[in-house]
ROKOL-10361 format. One record per residue: x, y, z of N, C-alpha, C, CB in turn; residue in one letter. Coordinates in Angstrom, 3 decimals, padded with zeros to 6 digits. Glycine has a CB too. Example, Ala and Ser with C-alpha at 12.3 -4.5 7.8 and 13.67 -1.06 7.14 Angstrom:
<pts>
> nX/nY/nZ/caX/caY/caZ/cX/cY/cZ/cbX/cbY/cbZ/r
> 013.190/-005.690/007.800/012.300/-004.500/007.800/013.200/-003.300/007.800/011.308/-004.473/009.046/A
> 012.850/-002.250/007.080/013.670/-001.060/007.140/012.900/000.030/007.870/014.084/-000.598/005.725/S
</pts>
This chain:
<pts>
> nX/nY/nZ/caX/caY/caZ/cX/cY/cZ/cbX/cbY/cbZ/r
> 000.875/-001.077/000.009/000.017/-000.130/000.033/001.077/001.225/-000.023/-000.995/-000.312/001.339/M
> 000.621/002.237/-000.947/001.472/003.400/-000.864/000.649/004.748/-000.178/002.001/003.712/-002.415/T
> 001.342/005.442/000.237/000.588/006.688/000.947/-000.373/006.925/000.185/001.332/008.002/001.169/E
> -000.599/007.200/-000.947/-001.625/007.588/-001.855/-002.820/006.821/-001.843/-001.160/007.584/-003.105/Q
> -002.426/005.461/-001.873/-003.634/004.489/-001.577/-004.237/004.755/-000.095/-003.109/002.853/-001.682/E
> -003.262/004.822/000.899/-003.729/005.006/002.349/-004.802/006.037/002.249/-002.531/005.486/003.393/A
> -004.459/007.193/001.668/-005.202/008.534/001.698/-006.435/008.069/000.982/-004.406/009.879/000.939/K
> -006.491/007.321/-000.120/-007.975/006.955/-000.882/-008.858/006.306/000.241/-007.814/005.736/-002.296/Q
> -008.275/005.372/000.567/-008.792/004.525/001.700/-009.256/005.431/002.870/-007.658/003.507/002.213/H
> -008.778/006.101/003.459/-009.267/007.117/004.625/-010.287/007.757/004.134/-008.269/008.181/005.133/I
> -010.089/008.339/002.632/-011.363/009.342/002.554/-012.760/008.351/002.322/-011.150/010.556/001.083/E
> -012.611/007.142/001.756/-013.584/006.277/001.625/-014.000/006.159/002.956/-013.232/005.062/000.975/Q
> -013.431/005.767/003.841/-013.725/005.608/005.168/-014.858/006.701/005.965/-012.360/005.666/005.782/L
> -013.950/007.954/005.647/-014.648/009.371/006.210/-015.870/009.527/005.522/-013.764/010.772/005.956/R
> -016.200/009.194/004.232/-017.257/009.473/003.310/-018.436/008.290/003.537/-016.622/009.498/001.742/T
> -018.007/007.095/004.244/-018.778/006.545/004.554/-018.826/005.495/003.003/-019.876/007.507/005.111/R
> -018.195/005.390/002.271/-018.283/004.867/000.851/-017.996/003.353/001.473/-017.045/005.593/-000.456/N
> -017.428/003.176/002.186/-016.992/001.763/002.781/-017.482/001.599/004.317/-015.271/001.610/002.734/I
> -017.906/000.449/004.885/-018.440/000.575/006.376/-017.007/000.391/007.224/-019.742/-000.763/006.812/P
> -015.728/-000.557/006.496/-014.971/-000.715/007.212/-013.765/-001.029/006.615/-015.378/-001.402/007.970/H
> -012.565/-000.976/006.943/-010.989/-001.224/006.073/-010.337/-002.253/006.800/-009.819/000.192/006.035/L
> -010.146/-003.294/006.099/-008.931/-004.318/006.606/-007.638/-003.813/006.119/-009.082/-005.899/006.029/L
> -006.766/-003.501/007.082/-005.412/-003.358/006.894/-004.691/-004.354/007.028/-004.936/-002.553/007.561/V
> -003.858/-005.054/006.361/-002.955/-006.243/006.590/-001.844/-005.821/007.266/-002.518/-006.940/005.363/K
> -001.455/-006.639/007.933/000.064/-006.504/009.027/001.058/-005.885/007.972/000.868/-008.329/009.749/K
> 001.336/-006.150/006.824/002.407/-005.589/006.197/002.322/-004.224/005.669/002.735/-006.370/005.246/E
> 000.974/-003.832/005.717/000.768/-002.199/005.109/000.506/-001.669/006.369/-000.594/-001.803/003.897/H
> 000.475/-001.943/007.460/-000.007/-001.241/008.791/000.877/000.263/009.041/000.307/-002.412/010.197/F
> 002.159/-000.020/008.896/002.985/001.244/009.322/002.731/002.270/008.197/004.675/000.928/009.489/L
> 002.723/001.833/006.920/002.396/003.041/006.107/001.085/003.575/006.255/002.563/002.790/004.743/T
> 000.035/002.613/006.432/-001.302/003.274/006.796/-001.347/004.346/007.861/-002.221/002.249/007.244/F
> -000.691/003.429/009.002/-000.774/004.540/010.368/-000.057/005.710/010.242/-000.196/003.974/011.731/R
> 000.911/005.903/009.439/001.947/006.965/009.128/000.700/008.004/008.382/003.482/006.330/007.955/H
> 000.151/007.877/007.721/-000.760/008.742/006.928/-001.908/008.916/007.676/-001.114/008.211/005.587/V
> -002.662/008.150/008.469/-003.795/008.324/009.393/-003.540/009.311/010.428/-004.152/007.069/010.035/L
> -002.465/009.145/011.148/-002.325/009.869/012.500/-001.750/011.293/011.739/-001.113/008.995/013.805/V
> -001.813/011.600/010.589/-001.499/013.293/010.037/-002.805/013.529/009.812/-000.469/013.666/008.513/Q
> -004.151/013.080/009.829/-005.307/013.437/009.664/-005.932/014.281/010.720/-005.926/012.412/009.439/Q
> -006.636/015.340/010.430/-007.260/016.323/011.515/-008.324/015.620/012.310/-007.939/017.646/010.836/E
> -008.865/014.485/011.735/-009.918/013.751/012.438/-009.616/012.488/012.896/-011.002/013.613/011.686/D
> -008.200/012.577/012.984/-007.714/011.294/013.378/-008.588/010.503/014.539/-006.279/011.522/013.852/F
> -008.938/010.988/015.405/-009.491/010.484/016.750/-010.992/009.705/016.004/-009.823/012.034/018.106/K
> -011.723/009.997/015.090/-012.374/009.631/014.589/-012.701/008.101/013.725/-012.304/010.484/014.261/H
> -011.360/007.679/013.890/-010.902/006.325/013.277/-010.632/005.487/014.575/-009.463/006.451/012.239/F
> -011.306/004.266/014.244/-011.225/003.285/015.421/-010.452/001.986/014.643/-012.932/002.863/016.130/R
> -009.444/001.511/015.287/-008.660/000.277/014.799/-009.050/-000.885/015.726/-007.007/000.518/014.831/G
> -009.409/-001.989/015.195/-009.472/-003.233/016.087/-008.612/-004.076/015.399/-010.910/-003.906/016.311/V
> -007.503/-004.405/016.353/-006.577/-005.541/016.132/-007.341/-007.060/015.936/-005.571/-005.568/017.438/A
> -006.865/-007.758/014.924/-007.155/-009.075/014.526/-006.183/-010.025/014.871/-007.360/-009.142/013.207/Q
> -006.512/-011.276/015.125/-005.122/-012.124/015.246/-004.427/-012.321/013.893/-005.390/-013.643/015.862/R
> -003.083/-012.215/014.205/-002.144/-012.391/013.202/-001.607/-011.248/012.646/-002.627/-013.099/012.252/G
> -002.017/-010.056/013.398/-001.512/-008.671/013.204/-002.279/-007.550/012.265/-000.179/-008.853/012.652/G
> -003.505/-008.154/011.589/-004.305/-007.334/010.662/-005.134/-006.472/011.769/-005.307/-008.299/009.541/D
> -005.462/-005.223/011.085/-006.561/-004.263/011.880/-007.491/-003.947/010.961/-006.022/-002.868/012.510/V
> -008.706/-003.773/011.529/-009.853/-003.321/011.044/-010.336/-001.840/011.280/-010.724/-004.158/011.504/I
> -010.434/-000.995/010.535/-010.638/000.214/010.732/-012.029/000.775/010.584/-009.833/000.775/010.010/Y
> -012.684/001.718/011.595/-014.249/001.921/011.270/-014.061/003.310/011.444/-015.524/001.162/012.280/Y
> -014.803/004.402/011.143/-014.974/005.491/011.026/-015.979/005.867/012.087/-015.226/005.732/009.787/Y
> -016.009/006.504/013.223/-017.145/006.812/014.171/-017.365/008.207/014.190/-016.905/006.340/015.583/M
> -018.899/008.520/014.462/-019.249/009.898/014.525/-018.739/010.679/015.695/-020.634/010.001/014.498/D
> -018.613/010.192/016.914/-017.942/010.770/017.911/-016.435/010.175/017.940/-018.731/010.556/019.201/E
> -015.456/011.619/018.393/-013.914/011.159/018.548/-013.692/010.362/019.554/-012.961/012.213/018.749/P
> -012.681/009.614/019.756/-012.541/008.738/020.758/-011.752/009.514/022.046/-011.778/007.464/020.165/R
> -011.599/009.454/023.013/-011.203/010.238/024.288/-009.541/009.937/023.979/-011.959/009.539/026.009/S
</pts>
């Protein structure tokens, strides 16, 4: 996953074009690097899966 692809996936989550996003273990660091730069970073919730993958959701309320 490139940074540009990560930005596209983040925008799709943000606009609710997709309900969730599965980020594979090998793409996690690239995705997270882009994600933490977003102004609405706290609206994204990542749920770790067995094996190192993470499923991300976009929430209406920011996490604390």
